[in-house]
C-alpha positions in Angstrom: 66.3 139.8 39.2 66.9 143.6 39.0 65.4 146.5 40.8 65.1 147.9 37.1 63.8 144.7 35.5 61.0 144.2 39.5 59.8 147.7 38.4 58.9 146.1 34.7 57.8 143.6 36.1 55.0 145.4 39.4 53.9 147.9 36.0 53.2 145.5 34.0 51.2 143.3 36.6 49.0 146.5 37.3 48.4 146.9 33.6 47.3 143.2 33.1 45.0 143.8 36.3 44.0 146.7 34.9 43.1 145.7 31.4 41.2 142.5 33.3 39.1 144.6 35.0 38.6 146.8 31.8 38.0 143.0 30.3 35.1 142.8 32.7 33.7 146.6 32.1 33.2 146.1 28.6 31.4 142.6 28.7 29.2 144.0 31.2 28.5 147.2 28.8 28.5 144.4 25.4 25.5 142.7 27.8 23.3 145.9 28.2 23.5 147.1 25.1 22.0 143.7 24.1 19.4 144.1 26.7 18.2 147.6 25.3 18.4 146.3 21.8 15.7 143.8 23.6 14.0 145.9 25.3 13.6 148.6 21.8 11.9 145.9 19.3 9.2 145.2 21.9 9.0 148.4 22.3 9.1 149.0 18.6 6.6 145.6 18.6 3.7 147.1 20.6 3.9 149.9 18.6 3.2 148.2 15.6 0.5 146.2 16.8 -1.1 149.3 18.0 -1.0 151.4 15.4 0.7 154.3 16.9 
């Protein structure tokens, strides 16, 4: 394999690792937003229950 091909493969591996990291972070963000939505729904329900 030539130096150019090795360089390209090295960059592609780096991009794949970056993509996997970003996908992991996005899953974490989605989970946190889902949790916040549940929390807000609970707060709204409590306020309605107490007539606020």
